[in-house]
N, C-alpha and C positions, 0 to 999 in steps of 0.2 A: 323627682317630683313627690312621689308617694312618701319616699324616704323621711324627707324634711318635716312633713306634715305629721308623719306618724311619730317621729321623735318628739316633736312638740307635744302631741297628744299625750304620750305617755308620762313626759315630763310634767306636765300640768296636773294630771291626776296623781303623780308621785308626790308633789308638793302638797296636794290637798290632803293625802293620806296622812303625810308627815305632821301636817298642821293639826289633825284630828286625833292624833296620837302624841301630843307634845309631852305628856306626863310620862311616856313610856321610854326608858332608857336602854342602851345596850342591845343585847341580842334581840330584844322582844321588838324594839322599833326597827331592826332590819327585817324581821318576819313580815310585820305588818307592811312595810314599804316594798318588799318583794311580792306580796299577795296582791297589792294594789296595781303594781305594774303588769303582773301577770293577767289580771282582770281586764286592764285597758287593752292589752294585746287580745284576748279572747272577744271582747267587744268589737274591736276594729275589723277582724277577720270574719266576724258572724253577721255584722250590720248589714241591712238590706241595700245600702249604697255606700260609695267610698267615702264620703264626707257626710252621711247621714247617721251620725251616732245617735243612739237613743237619748231622748231629751234634749236634741239639739236643735239647731235652726230649722231643719225640715219638720219635726215634730211641733215644734212652736207654731210654724206656719199653717200647719193642718189645724192646729186648734182654733185658728181665727178664720178658717175656711179657705186656705190656699193650699192646694196640694200640687207641688212643683217637682218634675222630674227632668233630670238632664241626662241623655245617653249619648255615647259616641261608639259607632260600629265600624271597625276597618275591615277591609276585604283584601286579600291578595290572591288573584285568580288568573289562570291562563289555560288556553287551548294547548293540549298536550298530544292531540292525535286529530287527523282529518286535514281538511283545506283550510287554509287561512293562515292569520299571523299567529306565531307561536310566543310572542312576547308575553311575559305576565305582567299584569296591571295592578297598581296599588291605588285604592280609593277608599273613601269613608264617608259617612253619613252620621250628622248631628241631629238629634231629635229633642227639642224642649217642648215638653207638655204640661200645660197647666190646666187644672180642675178647681174651679171656683165655686164655693156653695154660698148662694145668695142669701140664705137664712142666717149662716154665721158671720156674713158681711154685713148685716143689718138690713137685707131686703125683706124677702119673704119666703116662706117655707115651700120646699120642692122646686126651687129654681136653682139651676145649675149652669155653668158656662164652661165650654171647653175650647182651649186654644192649642194648636198643635203648629210649632214652627220647625222646619226641617232645612237643613242645609246639607248639600253634597260637594265634596271636594276631590280632587284627584282623578285618576283614569279608570277605565273599566273595559270590559271585553265585549261589549254590546254590538261593536261592530268589527269583529274579529275575522270576519269573511268566511266563517264555517257554513254559512248557508241555513243556520237556524233562524226562524222566524219570531218565535216566542223569547223573550228576554230570559237570559240565563242568569241574571242577577236582579232581583226584583227590587231590593233596596236602592240600588243605584240606578235603576232605570226610571224611577218615578222620584221627583218631578223632572229628571232629566230629558226624557222623551217628549215632554211638552215644552221644550226649548229653553228651560231655565234651570238654574241649579239651586234655587231655594223657592219656598213656598209657605204660605200660612193658610190654615184651615181654622174656621171658627163657627161653633154653633152653640145654640142655647137650647137646654132641655127644661120642661116644666113637668115635674111628676104630680100627677093629679091624685094617685092612689097608688098602693102596692101593685096594681093591675094594669094602670093606664099611665103612659107617658108620651109626650110629644116633643119631638126636636126639630129645629129649623136653623139653616144657615148654609155654611161650606163645609162639606165632610171630605175627608181623607179616607177612602174606602180601604186602604191597606189596614187602618186601624181596625175596620170591621172585620176584615179576613183574619186579622191576628187573634181575634176573639173565639174562632172557630175550635172546639176541643179537639184534641189529638194532632190535628195537622197546622192549626193556626200558628202564625208568626209573622206574616207579612214580609217574608225575606229577612227578618232580623234575627230571629232565634231558631227557626226550623229550616225547611227547604228553601233553596235559591230560587229555583226556576218559577216563572210566573204562572205556568200550568198548573202547580201545585201550591205555592204561597198565596197567590191570588187570581184564581182561575177567571180568565176572560170570558165574558158572556156576549159582547157586541152590543149590549143594551145598556151597560152601566159604564160609565166613564170612571178613571181613576179618581177624579175628585169632582164631586157632584154638588149642584146647587138645588137645594129642595127641602123637602120636610119628611120626617119618619114617625109614623104613629105605632106604638107598640101596645098590644092588649094581651095580658097573660091570664089564661083560665087554668082550671085544673087537668084539663085533658091536653091542652095545646098553647103555643105562643103563636100569635098572629102579628105580623109586621107588614104594615102597608107603607110604602115609599112613593111619593110623588115629586119628580125632579126633572130639571133640564136635561134634555138628552146629550147635550154638547160639554165637552170638558171644561170645567169650572176654572181651569187655569187660564182660559182666555178671558180677558179683561170685558169682551163685549157680552159674555154671559152673565158677569156681574152687573153691567150698565143696563143690559136688556134682557131680563130673564124671560124664558119661556118664548122668546121671539120666534124660534124655529119649529117649536112643537113642545110635547109634555110626554114623559114617560111614566107610566105607573107599574108598580110592581107588588105583588102580594106574596108573601111566604107564610108557610104554616110549619112549625117545628112541633113534633110529637117526643116528650121524653117516654123512652121504652127502657124497661128494665128485663134483661134476659139473663137467666142464670144467676140472679142477685146482682148483677153488673149493670152500671148505668149505660144508657146509649140514646141517641138522638136520630130521628128520622125527619128529613126536611123536604118539602114540596114547595117550588116556587115558579111563579109565572110572571112574565113582563111583556108590555106591549109599549111601543113607542109610535106617536103619530108623526116623527121626523121623516122627511122625504129622503129616500136614498137612491144612489145611482143603481140603473138597472145593468147588472153586469152583463147581459146578454147582447148589449149594444156597444161593447168594448172595441171589438173588431171594426165597427163602423167608424170609430174615432181614429183608429191606427192605419188599417189597410188601405191601400190605394182604390179609389173608386167609391169608397164610403163617403157617407154624407156629412161625418164630422160631427154628428151631434148624438149625445147619450140621453136617454130618457130616464125617467124615475119613476120610483115605486112608492105609493104612499103607505108608510108604516111598516113595522117589523115586529116579530115577537120572538120569545125565548121561553123555554120551559127546562126545568131541572129536577132531579131527585138526588139526594144526598144521604149520607148516614155516617154515624160515628158509633162504635161499639166498644166499650171497654172489655178486655180480657182479664186485665190483672188491675186492681186498685188498692191503694194504700188506705187502709181504714182509718188511719190516724190523721190523714191529710188528703181530701178530696181532690187536690190540685195534682196529685201524683197518681200515675198509673198510664197503661199504655194498652193499645187495641188496634182494631181494624177501622178503616175509613174508606170512603169512595163517592164517587159521583158520576151520573150520566147525565148529559145535557143535549138538547136539539134546539134548532131554530129554523125559521123559513129559509135561510140559506142564500136569500135574494130579496132585499139588499143587506141583509147581514152576511158579513164575509165569512161567517162561520157556520158549518153545518151541523155537525154533531161532536162531542168530545166526551172523554171520561177519564177516570183514574181511579186506581185502587192502590191501596197502601197499608202499611203497618207503622205505628210509630207512638210515640208518647215520652213518659220520663219513668226513671226506676227500673229500668231493664234488668240492672245488677243491685241486688240489695244492700252492698256496702256503698253504692253511689246513687241513692235515691233521687238526687236532683239532676242528674245527667240526663239529657234528651237524646233521641235517636228517631231515624225514620229512614224507610225505604219505600219506594212508590214506582209505579208504571203509570204514564200518562199517553193519551192519544188525542190530538187536535185535529178534527176533521175539518177542511175548509169547504166553502161553498162549491157544489158541483158546476153550477152556472159559471162562477169565477173560473175555475179551473178549466172548463172547455173553452171560454172565450180567451183565456190566455194562451190556450194550446194553438187556437187558430192564428195567433201572431208569433207563434214559436217560442212562447214563454212556458217553461214547464213548472206547474205548482203541484206539490204532493202534499198529502197529509203528513203532519209531523208528530213523532213520537219520541218517547225517550225513558231512561230509568235514572232515578236520582237516589242518592243514599248519603246520609249525614251521622255524625256523631258530635253531640255538643257537652262537652264537659265542663261542670260547674265548678270552676276553681275555688271561688268563694261566691256568696249570694250576689256581689256585685261585680263579678269578673268571669266571662264565660268564652272558652276556646272551641272553636268548630272545624272539623274536617269534612270536606264535601267532595263528592265526585258525581259527575253525570255523563251519560251515555246517550247521544241524541241522534236520531234519524232525521235529519233536516229536511224542510219542506222546499228549500230552495238550493239545494246541494245534492252531490253525488255521493260523497264519502260519509260514513260515520264519523260523527264528531265527539271528542272526548275532553271534558273540561275537569280539572282540579282546582280547589279552592280553599283558603283559609279564612276563618272569620274570627275577629276578636271583639268582644262587646264590653264596654266598661259604663257601668251606671254609675256616674259621677256623683248625681244628687238625686 
C-alpha cells in the first residue's frame, strides 16, 4: 500500500525535475534527476504524516482553517502469566480528529471547533479473566466499555484573550489525559494501563457533557469544569443534561522550575451532587433476612495532587525530555468506589541521544478501593482487594508517522489470587 503511493510520488517529482532542467543534457540531466529523487525520498520519510507531504493537501486545508488528522493504532496483547485466558488478541483503533478555525473559515476571531470520531475494531484482553479491575488497554477500553465500538465527541471553544478561553460540548477525556507532560498519551503513545494512561477519579466520566473555563495567569493556570456526572455515551445525557445532578471541578497548575528544568505542580478538587449507592447496605440486598433495599448518599468528592518534573531537557526542542511524574488522590470512599490511589514513575522522550524521538516509561501504581465497599462485599463472601501494578514500555519512532511500542505489565489484581503478567505490542500509523 505504501509502496505504490511512494513510487508515484517519486515519479511525479522526478518528472517535474526533468521538465525544469530540459536544457541540460547528458550527465548533467542524470545528476539533477538523481538529486530530485533523493529529495523526494528524504521528504517522504521525514514528513509528519504518511500522506502529509509539505505543501500538500494537509497544509492546504490548514491554510483555510481545517486541521485534519487520521491515525490508526494497532495492538497485539496477551496474558502470559497468572489466571485466565492466555490467547493473544489483535485489535485496533482509528482516530479522526478535526480542528476548525472559525476566523479562517469566515466566522469570527477566537472561535474553534473540535471533532473527534473514534472507531474500535478486533479483539482485546479486557476480559482475560486474570482478576484485574482496571483496564489493561485504555485505548481499546474506551468507548468499548460504554457498550459501543464508536463514538463522536464535539465541542466549541471561544478564546477571549491569551489568558481566557471557554469550551462547551461533549469531551473525550482521553484527549485531556494525552496532553499531560511526560506521562500523557491516553493509551495511544505511552502507557497502556488506565491507572497511568487516564487515571480514574470516580467523579469524571470518560466522556463528559459540560463546559471548561481556562484562566492563565503568571503564577498559575486555573481550570474550572462544570459537567453532567454521567457518562455522555448515554444518549439520555445528551437529551436531558444535568437531570441527575452536576459535578464541579477546579484545578490549579503551577509551573515550577527546579535546577533550571521545567516542572508542573497540580492540585484538583471535585464535588458531585449525584446521588450514589450506600455501599454499607449491600449485604441487606443480598443476604437472607435483608430488607432488599439499598440506601443512597447525597453527593461525593475527590481531591488530588500531581506533579511532573523534567530531569533532562532538549534545549533545541521543548517537546523532548524526560523526568519524574506522580500523583496521589483521595475521595470520600462512599458512594465513590475508590478510596485512594497513587502512582510514581519515570518517562518521556530522548533517553538516548541518538534516538531523540523515542519514548519510554516505567511506573508503579496503586488503586485503593472503598473500605465500605470491601467490607460489605466481604460479608457476602466476595473478596475485593486493592489493585497495584508495574508497567514499562519503549516507543520507537521509526519515522515521524510510524511508531512501534513494546509494553509489559505486572499486576496484582483486585479480584484475583495470582499475579498477572501482560505483554503487548503497539503500532501507530499517522496516515494524514
